[in-house]
C-alpha positions as CSV (number, residue, x, y, z in Angstrom):
1,M,0.0,0.0,0.0
2,T,1.0,3.6,-0.3
3,F,1.0,6.4,2.4
4,T,2.0,10.0,2.6
5,A,5.0,11.1,4.7
6,S,5.7,14.6,6.1
7,G,8.2,16.1,8.5
8,Y,11.3,18.2,8.9
9,A,14.8,17.4,7.6
10,P,17.8,19.3,9.1
11,E,19.7,18.4,5.9
12,A,19.2,16.8,2.5
13,G,18.8,13.1,2.7
14,A,16.2,10.4,1.9
15,L,13.3,8.5,3.3
16,R,13.5,4.7,3.6
17,V,10.9,2.1,4.7
18,F,11.6,-1.3,6.4
19,S,9.2,-3.8,7.8
20,G,9.4,-4.4,11.5
21,P,9.8,-2.0,14.5
22,C,12.1,0.9,14.3
23,Q,15.8,0.3,15.2
24,A,18.6,2.5,16.6
25,T,20.4,2.2,13.3
26,V,19.1,1.8,9.8
27,P,18.9,-1.9,8.7
28,S,21.5,-2.9,6.1
29,S,19.0,-4.8,3.9
30,G,15.3,-5.5,3.4
31,S,14.0,-2.1,2.5
32,I,10.5,-1.8,1.0
33,G,10.3,0.1,-2.3
34,A,12.8,2.6,-3.5
35,N,14.4,5.3,-1.5
36,V,12.6,8.7,-1.7
37,P,15.0,11.7,-1.8
38,V,14.5,14.8,0.5
39,A,16.1,17.4,-1.7
40,A,16.9,20.0,0.9
41,A,16.8,20.9,4.6
42,G,13.4,22.1,5.9
43,S,9.9,20.9,6.1
44,F,8.5,18.3,3.6
45,S,5.1,16.8,3.0
46,G,3.1,14.9,0.5
47,I,5.9,12.3,-0.2
48,Q,4.4,9.0,-1.4
49,M,5.8,5.9,0.2
50,T,5.2,2.2,0.1
51,A,4.5,0.0,3.1
52,R,3.9,-3.7,3.5
53,P,0.3,-4.4,4.4
54,T,0.8,-7.2,6.8
55,G,-0.8,-5.8,9.9
56,E,2.7,-5.6,11.4
57,A,4.8,-2.5,12.1
58,N,6.7,-0.7,9.4
59,C,9.4,1.8,10.2
60,V,10.1,5.0,8.1
61,Y,13.7,6.3,8.5
62,L,14.9,9.8,7.6
63,V,18.5,9.3,6.7
64,N,21.3,11.8,5.8
65,A,23.5,11.8,2.7
66,A,25.7,9.1,4.3
67,G,22.7,6.9,5.0
68,A,22.8,7.3,8.8
69,R,19.5,7.6,10.7
70,V,18.4,11.1,11.5
71,A,14.8,10.4,12.7
72,A,12.3,7.5,12.5
73,A,8.6,7.0,12.8
74,S,6.7,3.7,13.2
75,L,3.7,2.9,10.9
76,T,1.4,0.0,11.5
77,V,-1.0,-0.8,8.6
78,P,-4.2,-2.3,9.9
79,F,-5.2,-5.5,8.2
80,T,-8.1,-7.8,8.6
81,A,-9.4,-10.7,6.5
82,S,-12.1,-13.3,6.7
83,V,-13.6,-16.1,4.7
84,S,-16.8,-18.1,5.6
85,F,-18.9,-20.8,3.9
86,A,-22.6,-20.1,4.1
87,S,-23.9,-23.4,2.7
88,V,-23.0,-26.6,0.9
89,E,-25.7,-28.6,-0.9
90,P,-26.1,-31.4,-3.4
91,V,-27.4,-30.5,-6.9
92,R,-27.4,-33.6,-9.0
93,P,-28.7,-36.0,-7.8
94,T,-30.6,-34.2,-5.0
95,R,-31.0,-37.2,-2.8
96,A,-27.5,-36.9,-1.2
97,F,-23.9,-35.9,-2.0
98,V,-22.9,-38.6,-4.5
99,E,-19.4,-39.3,-5.9
100,G,-19.3,-38.1,-9.5
101,G,-22.4,-35.9,-8.9
102,T,-22.7,-32.1,-8.7
103,A,-22.9,-30.0,-5.5
104,K,-22.8,-26.3,-4.8
105,F,-21.5,-24.0,-2.2
106,S,-21.8,-20.3,-1.2
107,L,-19.2,-18.3,0.6
108,T,-18.1,-14.7,1.2
109,A,-14.6,-13.4,1.9
110,S,-13.2,-9.9,2.5
111,S,-9.8,-8.4,3.3
112,T,-8.3,-4.9,3.8
113,F,-6.1,-5.4,0.8
114,P,-6.7,-7.5,-2.3
115,R,-6.2,-11.2,-1.8
116,I,-6.6,-14.3,-4.1
117,L,-9.2,-16.8,-3.2
118,W,-8.7,-20.6,-3.7
119,V,-11.2,-23.3,-2.9
120,W,-10.1,-27.0,-2.7
121,L,-12.1,-30.2,-2.3
122,V,-9.9,-32.4,0.0
123,P,-10.6,-36.0,0.8
124,G,-11.0,-37.1,4.4
125,G,-12.5,-35.5,7.5
126,G,-11.1,-33.2,10.2
127,A,-9.7,-29.7,9.9
128,C,-8.5,-28.3,6.6
129,P,-4.7,-28.3,5.8
130,G,-2.9,-25.2,6.9
131,T,-2.1,-23.9,3.4
132,S,-3.3,-24.1,-0.2
133,T,-0.2,-26.1,-1.0
134,A,-0.9,-28.6,1.8
135,A,-4.5,-29.0,0.5
136,Q,-3.1,-30.0,-2.9
137,T,-0.6,-32.4,-1.3
138,A,-3.4,-34.0,0.6
139,G,-5.0,-35.1,-2.7
140,G,-7.3,-32.1,-3.0
141,R,-8.9,-30.9,-6.3
142,P,-9.3,-27.2,-7.1
143,V,-12.9,-26.3,-7.5
144,A,-12.7,-22.5,-7.5
145,S,-10.2,-19.6,-7.8
146,R,-10.7,-15.9,-8.0
147,P,-8.2,-13.1,-8.8
148,A,-7.0,-10.7,-6.1
149,A,-9.8,-8.5,-4.8
150,R,-10.9,-6.9,-1.5
151,A,-14.2,-8.9,-1.5
152,H,-15.3,-12.2,-2.9
153,S,-18.8,-13.6,-3.1
154,L,-19.5,-17.0,-4.6
155,S,-23.2,-17.9,-4.6
156,G,-24.4,-21.4,-5.7
157,W,-20.9,-22.2,-7.1
158,Q,-21.1,-25.7,-8.6
159,F,-18.4,-28.3,-8.4
160,T,-18.0,-32.1,-9.0
161,V,-17.9,-34.3,-6.0
162,F,-14.7,-36.2,-6.7
163,F,-14.5,-38.5,-3.7
164,T,-16.6,-41.0,-1.7
165,G,-16.9,-40.7,2.1
166,E,-15.8,-37.7,4.2
167,Q,-14.3,-34.7,2.4
168,R,-13.9,-31.0,3.0
169,L,-14.2,-27.8,1.1
170,C,-11.2,-25.7,2.1
171,A,-11.1,-22.0,1.2
172,Y,-7.9,-19.8,1.5
173,L,-7.3,-16.1,1.1
174,I,-3.7,-15.7,0.0
175,N,-1.4,-13.0,-1.3
176,A,0.4,-14.9,-4.1
177,A,2.3,-18.0,-3.0
178,H,0.2,-21.2,-2.3
179,N,2.6,-22.3,0.5
180,E,2.3,-19.1,2.5
181,T,0.1,-18.8,5.7
182,P,-3.3,-17.6,4.4
183,A,-4.7,-14.3,5.5
184,A,-7.9,-16.2,6.3
185,A,-9.2,-19.7,5.8
186,D,-12.4,-21.7,6.4
187,G,-13.7,-25.3,5.8
188,S,-17.0,-27.1,5.4
189,G,-17.2,-30.9,5.5
190,F,-19.7,-33.4,4.1
191,T,-20.0,-37.1,3.3
192,A,-20.7,-38.5,-0.1
193,V,-22.1,-41.9,-1.0
194,A,-21.3,-44.1,-4.0
195,P,-23.7,-43.7,-6.9
196,T,-26.3,-46.4,-7.8
197,A,-24.6,-49.2,-9.8
198,P,-24.5,-48.3,-13.5
199,T,-25.4,-50.7,-16.3
200,L,-24.0,-51.0,-19.9
201,T,-25.1,-53.1,-22.8
202,I,-24.1,-53.5,-26.5
203,T,-26.9,-54.6,-28.9
204,P,-26.1,-55.2,-32.6
205,A,-29.0,-54.9,-35.0
206,T,-28.3,-58.3,-36.6
207,A,-27.2,-61.6,-35.2
208,S,-25.5,-62.5,-38.6
209,P,-23.3,-59.6,-39.7
210,I,-21.7,-59.7,-43.1
211,E,-18.2,-58.6,-44.2
212,D,-18.1,-55.1,-45.7
213,Q,-21.7,-54.5,-44.8
214,A,-22.6,-51.8,-42.2
215,I,-23.8,-53.1,-38.9
216,N,-26.0,-50.8,-36.6
217,V,-25.0,-51.1,-33.0
218,T,-26.8,-49.6,-30.0
219,L,-24.9,-48.8,-26.8
220,G,-27.3,-48.4,-23.9
221,G,-27.2,-48.2,-20.1
222,T,-27.9,-46.2,-17.0
223,T,-25.8,-44.0,-14.8
224,E,-26.9,-41.8,-11.8
225,V,-24.0,-39.3,-12.3
226,P,-22.3,-38.0,-15.4
227,R,-19.9,-40.5,-17.0
228,R,-18.1,-40.8,-20.3
229,V,-18.5,-43.7,-22.7
230,A,-16.2,-45.4,-25.2
231,L,-16.9,-48.1,-27.7
232,F,-14.3,-50.0,-29.7
233,A,-14.3,-52.8,-32.3
234,R,-11.5,-55.0,-33.6
235,R,-10.9,-58.4,-35.2
236,A,-9.8,-60.9,-32.6
237,L,-9.3,-64.6,-33.2
238,S,-9.4,-65.1,-29.4
239,G,-9.3,-63.2,-26.1
240,D,-11.4,-60.7,-24.4
241,C,-11.6,-56.9,-24.2
242,S,-8.9,-55.0,-22.4
243,P,-9.4,-54.1,-18.7
244,T,-9.3,-50.3,-19.3
245,W,-10.6,-48.2,-22.2
246,T,-7.1,-46.7,-22.8
247,A,-5.6,-50.1,-23.2
248,E,-8.3,-51.1,-25.7
249,R,-7.8,-47.8,-27.5
250,D,-4.1,-48.6,-28.0
251,K,-4.7,-52.0,-29.5
252,P,-3.4,-52.4,-33.1
253,A,-6.1,-51.8,-35.8
254,V,-8.8,-50.9,-33.3
255,I,-11.7,-48.9,-34.5
256,R,-13.3,-46.3,-32.2
257,L,-17.0,-45.9,-32.8
258,G,-17.9,-42.3,-31.9
259,F,-19.3,-41.0,-28.6
260,D,-17.4,-38.0,-27.4
261,G,-19.2,-36.5,-24.4
262,E,-21.0,-37.3,-21.1
263,V,-24.0,-39.4,-20.5
264,I,-26.4,-39.5,-17.5
265,N,-29.6,-41.3,-16.5
266,T,-30.8,-43.7,-19.1
267,F,-29.0,-43.4,-22.5
268,S,-29.2,-45.1,-25.9
269,L,-26.5,-44.2,-28.4
270,P,-26.4,-45.5,-32.0
271,A,-23.2,-46.4,-33.8
272,T,-22.3,-48.1,-37.1
273,L,-19.5,-50.6,-37.8
274,T,-18.5,-51.9,-41.2
275,P,-16.2,-54.9,-40.6
276,D,-13.5,-55.2,-43.3
277,G,-13.0,-58.9,-42.8
278,S,-14.8,-62.1,-41.8
279,G,-14.3,-64.0,-38.6
280,R,-14.4,-63.1,-34.9
281,W,-14.9,-59.5,-34.0
282,L,-15.0,-57.9,-30.5
283,L,-17.1,-55.0,-29.5
284,C,-15.8,-53.4,-26.2
285,A,-17.7,-50.8,-24.3
286,Y,-16.6,-48.8,-21.2
287,L,-18.4,-46.4,-18.9
288,H,-15.8,-44.4,-17.0
289,R,-15.1,-41.2,-14.9
290,P,-13.9,-38.3,-17.1
291,D,-10.4,-38.3,-15.6
292,E,-9.8,-42.0,-15.0
293,E,-8.9,-45.1,-17.1
294,T,-10.7,-47.6,-14.9
295,A,-14.3,-48.3,-16.0
296,V,-17.2,-48.2,-13.6
297,A,-19.0,-50.5,-16.0
298,A,-18.0,-52.5,-19.1
299,A,-19.6,-54.7,-21.7
300,Q,-18.3,-57.1,-24.3
301,R,-20.0,-58.5,-27.4
302,V,-18.6,-61.1,-29.8
303,L,-19.6,-60.9,-33.5
304,D,-19.0,-63.8,-35.9
305,V,-18.8,-62.0,-39.2
306,R,-19.4,-64.1,-42.3
307,E,-18.3,-63.7,-45.9
308,P,-21.1,-62.3,-48.2
309,N,-23.1,-64.7,-50.1
310,G,-23.4,-64.3,-53.9
311,T,-24.7,-65.9,-57.1
312,L,-23.2,-65.6,-60.6
313,A,-24.4,-66.9,-64.0
314,I,-23.0,-66.2,-67.5
315,S,-24.8,-66.5,-70.8
316,V,-23.3,-66.2,-74.3
317,K,-25.2,-65.1,-77.4
318,P,-23.2,-66.1,-80.5
319,A,-22.3,-63.5,-83.0
320,A,-24.7,-62.9,-85.9
321,A,-21.9,-63.3,-88.5
322,P,-18.3,-64.4,-88.6
323,G,-16.0,-61.7,-87.3
324,Q,-18.7,-60.1,-85.1
325,P,-18.3,-60.1,-81.3
326,N,-20.2,-62.5,-79.2
327,A,-22.6,-61.0,-76.5
328,I,-21.7,-62.1,-73.0
329,T,-24.2,-61.4,-70.1
330,A,-23.3,-61.8,-66.5
331,T,-26.1,-61.9,-63.9
332,G,-26.2,-62.5,-60.2
333,S,-26.5,-61.0,-56.7
334,V,-24.1,-60.3,-53.8
335,E,-24.7,-59.1,-50.2
336,A,-21.8,-56.6,-50.2
337,K,-19.9,-54.7,-52.8
338,R,-17.6,-56.8,-55.0
339,K,-15.7,-56.4,-58.2
340,L,-16.7,-58.5,-61.3
341,Y,-14.2,-59.8,-63.8
342,V,-15.2,-61.6,-67.0
């Protein structure tokens, strides 16, 4: 913060500011801001200075040209700060706090000087960690941050409930560094339950798929909280789907069948697969948290893709006269696109 200095100097010199109480001699280091010159002996006023707004004492020294103390005055900058949660409530679902669901909180914060607000969701019960850094180290997830201001008001701020069991919302008013002791802090705890068990099914439109012919597939299921889905297809002479969706995604020659986004409640998603070869195919579906590989539900479906059936007949109509071309007619049918050579 800035303040105005005034006084009387018996000779030209300068004004210097240091944190802490005044000393008999001017400290050798740790000054706040630049030295402000006092050009000549006599009264001075209206000189703008900078002090550290910590709520602790600052000392303003009047020094002579050699830097020795001539006079000193103590300045204490009042500083207050507070942060307080008003409410924490579930949003979706409304029956309770549910892992993976959405909740909301309201809080207010104020400070004499601008401070940054950080809010973390920290797993476990008890008091909040002492600093913003400690909240992160404890496995916390950031759910809100606001730039430096003298007052903060978050009303109905929504966040994802990342954990099951006891957890705490921890709010910190800080100057800049996350590892510093906050100007003010507050916490609000709650307990979240696991969501209702999800379901996931894969339903192909045909029980007898054909090579090179499109197959309609429906991915359906239920989930109480928002989740992401992934559906993959690949030829596999044997074996099952991979344990995680990322492992399946990285399989050679795997095909990902759409679906980029979240699902909730009852869902039914269409997809299309055109198998480029006959034999055994695997369809692998996963329902997972947005930021995790492990699925909360998975489904597998084996397709036995057959080669397309076809018929072909050729008839020849002899030429009407010697030297004339014969007429050849090919007729038939095929279940998938094929080339004809005669």
